[in-house]
C-alpha positions in Angstrom: 106.8 52.1 90.6 107.6 55.4 92.4 107.7 55.4 96.2 104.5 56.6 97.8 106.2 59.7 99.3 107.5 60.6 95.9 104.0 60.8 94.3 102.7 64.3 93.5 100.5 65.7 96.2 97.6 68.1 95.4 95.3 69.8 97.8 92.0 68.0 97.9 89.1 70.4 97.9 85.5 69.3 98.6 82.6 71.2 97.2 79.2 70.8 98.8 76.6 72.3 96.5 73.9 71.8 94.0 74.3 70.5 90.5 73.7 72.8 87.5 72.6 70.9 84.5 73.7 73.8 82.3 77.3 73.4 83.5 77.9 77.1 84.3 77.4 77.2 88.1 77.1 75.0 91.2 79.1 71.8 91.4 80.1 71.9 87.8 81.6 75.4 88.1 83.3 74.5 91.4 85.0 71.4 90.0 86.3 73.4 87.0 87.6 76.2 89.2 89.2 73.9 91.7 90.9 72.0 88.9 92.0 75.1 87.2 93.6 76.6 90.3 95.6 73.6 91.2 93.4 71.4 93.4 91.8 67.9 93.2 88.0 68.4 93.4 85.6 66.0 95.1 81.9 66.7 95.7 78.8 66.3 97.7 75.6 67.1 95.7 72.9 68.6 97.8 70.3 69.1 95.0 69.7 68.5 91.3 68.6 71.5 89.4 67.1 71.7 85.9 69.0 74.8 84.9 70.5 76.6 81.9 71.7 80.0 81.0 68.2 81.4 81.1 67.2 80.2 84.6 66.2 77.4 86.9 63.1 75.4 86.0 63.1 72.7 88.7 64.9 71.7 91.9 65.1 68.2 93.4 66.7 68.1 96.9 69.0 65.2 97.6 67.6 63.0 100.5 69.4 63.7 103.7 70.6 60.1 104.1 72.3 60.4 100.7 73.9 63.7 101.6 75.3 62.1 104.8 76.5 59.0 102.9 78.4 61.3 100.4 80.0 63.3 103.3 81.1 60.1 105.1 82.4 58.5 101.9 84.6 61.6 101.1 85.9 62.3 104.6 86.6 58.7 105.5 88.9 58.2 102.6 90.3 61.5 101.3 92.5 64.0 103.2 90.4 67.1 102.5 92.4 70.3 102.7 89.5 72.7 102.3 85.8 72.7 101.9 83.5 75.1 99.9 79.8 75.1 100.7 77.4 76.5 98.2 73.7 75.8 97.6 72.0 73.9 100.5 68.4 74.7 99.9 66.7 74.2 103.3 67.2 74.0 107.0 67.4 70.2 107.2 70.3 70.1 104.7 72.1 73.0 106.5 71.9 71.0 109.8 73.1 67.8 108.1 76.1 69.5 106.5 77.0 71.6 109.6 76.9 68.5 111.8 79.3 66.7 109.5 81.7 69.7 109.4 81.7 69.8 113.2 82.5 66.1 113.2 85.2 66.1 110.5 86.7 69.6 111.2 88.3 70.5 107.8 91.2 72.9 108.1 89.5 75.5 105.9 85.9 76.3 105.2 84.5 78.7 102.7 80.7 79.3 102.8 79.0 80.9 99.8 75.5 81.6 101.2 73.7 80.9 98.0 70.2 82.2 98.3 69.2 83.6 94.8 70.6 83.3 91.3 71.5 86.3 89.2 68.3 85.6 87.3 66.3 86.0 90.5 65.5 82.3 91.1 65.4 81.5 94.9 67.7 78.7 95.9 67.3 78.9 99.7 64.0 78.8 101.5 63.5 82.1 103.4 62.9 80.3 106.7 66.4 78.7 106.3 68.3 81.9 106.5 68.3 82.0 110.3 69.4 78.3 110.4 72.3 79.2 108.0 73.3 82.1 110.2 73.3 80.0 113.4 74.5 76.6 112.3 77.0 77.2 109.5 78.4 80.7 109.6 80.2 80.1 113.0 82.1 77.3 111.4 83.4 79.3 108.4 86.8 80.8 107.9 85.1 83.2 105.5 81.7 83.7 103.9 81.3 85.1 100.4 77.9 86.8 100.1 77.0 89.1 97.1 75.0 92.2 97.9 71.5 90.6 97.8 72.7 87.8 100.1 74.4 90.2 102.5 71.2 92.2 102.7 69.2 89.1 103.3 71.6 87.9 106.1 71.2 91.3 107.8 67.6 91.9 107.1 68.6 95.1 105.3 67.6 96.8 102.1 69.6 96.0 98.9 72.3 98.6 98.6 72.7 100.3 95.2 75.3 102.9 95.9 78.8 102.7 97.5 77.7 104.5 100.6 74.9 102.1 101.1 77.3 99.2 100.7 79.6 100.6 103.3 76.7 100.9 105.7 76.5 97.1 105.7 80.1 96.7 107.0 79.2 97.1 110.7 76.5 94.5 110.6 78.6 92.0 108.6 81.4 92.4 111.0 79.1 91.4 113.8 78.1 88.1 112.2 79.4 85.1 114.0 82.1 84.2 111.4 85.8 84.8 111.1 85.8 86.9 107.9 83.5 88.1 105.2 84.3 88.6 101.5 81.5 90.9 100.3 81.2 90.7 96.5 80.2 94.0 94.8 79.3 92.8 91.4 75.7 93.9 91.8 76.8 97.5 92.6 75.6 99.9 89.9 79.0 101.1 88.8 80.0 101.0 85.1 83.8 100.8 85.3 84.8 99.1 88.5 84.1 95.7 90.2 85.0 96.0 93.9 85.0 93.3 96.6 85.6 93.9 100.3 87.4 91.6 102.8 86.2 92.2 106.3 88.5 90.5 108.9 90.3 91.4 112.1 88.2 94.6 112.4 89.7 95.8 109.1 88.3 96.3 105.6 90.4 95.8 102.5 89.0 96.6 99.1 90.0 94.5 96.1 89.0 96.7 93.2 89.5 95.8 89.5 88.1 97.1 86.2 84.7 95.7 85.3 84.4 93.5 82.3 81.3 94.5 80.3 79.8 91.2 79.5 76.6 89.2 80.0 78.6 86.0 80.6 78.6 86.0 84.4 76.7 82.9 85.2 78.5 81.0 88.0 80.9 83.8 89.0 80.1 83.6 92.7 80.5 79.8 92.7 83.7 80.1 90.8 85.2 82.7 93.1 84.4 80.9 96.3 85.7 77.5 95.0 89.0 79.1 93.9 89.3 80.8 97.3 88.9 77.4 99.0 91.5 75.9 96.8 94.0 78.7 97.5 93.4 78.4 101.2 93.9 74.6 100.9 97.3 75.3 99.2 98.4 77.2 102.4 98.0 80.8 101.4 96.8 83.2 104.1 93.3 84.8 103.8 94.4 88.0 102.2 96.7 86.4 99.6 94.1 83.7 98.8 91.4 86.3 98.2 93.8 88.3 95.9 94.6 85.2 93.9 90.9 84.1 93.7 90.0 87.6 92.6 92.6 87.6 89.8 91.4 84.2 88.7 87.7 85.2 88.4 88.6 88.4 86.7 90.6 86.6 84.0 87.9 83.9 83.7 85.3 86.6 83.1 87.4 88.4 80.6 88.2 85.2 78.7 84.6 84.1 78.8 83.3 87.4 77.5 83.5 86.1 73.9 81.9 82.7 74.5 78.6 82.0 72.9 77.0 79.3 75.0 73.2 79.3 75.5 70.7 82.0 74.9 70.9 83.7 78.3 73.5 84.6 80.8 76.6 82.6 79.7 79.4 81.1 81.8 82.9 82.2 82.4 86.0 80.5 80.9 87.4 78.5 83.8 90.3 77.0 81.8 91.5 80.2 80.2 95.1 79.4 81.2 95.0 76.2 79.1 
């Protein structure tokens, strides 16, 4: 038997999110992304969704006691290197998760403020937005909103042009969190797919060619999970974002030829294998 110190160590990354029965987003996408980018994935399920490539047909929130039990089970046994938070659903769940994160103090926290799916299905109650902003964002190393989520956080109109996106930078920089990775996938540009990292009063654009495909279900979940995994491996924020951006771009490209479901298909998380 090998000595304990000689055993291979992997960063343990916890995803706290909802389950997607279709397998393309949520907990399922997070576990795939964490595994593919070199981490060991564990999970806390905040809700069950009846979901496929065409949309969400039902949501069943996990009881708070069960969420707490999952959190305690993971943190009491596993040395968690990073945490990714996705779908929380309501204020009560946000408070339960935020209290646990304040108690256990993970080294890295990525918050994907999941509010609405790409198909327009609401995943966060409107009255919970303020709770998310006050309870969870101050704990995050980085939040990863898409354009509709950023607009909702700021109470602003949905930007459709680059100049309108840039007008959000000031408000996002004033949020009580260390950094913001603003995802520009919803921007109406045919050839480019820009994301912006706002940190230390600076803005860096990560701009890559857009892959023309309808298979983009779970891209936000996948990007934020990969980002958490790279932070857990010790990369600084800028390098972790660059690596996560390269990963999701390759996953989208490889997934563009997949034929899974009749709606918005998933990306190919394991393109490297």
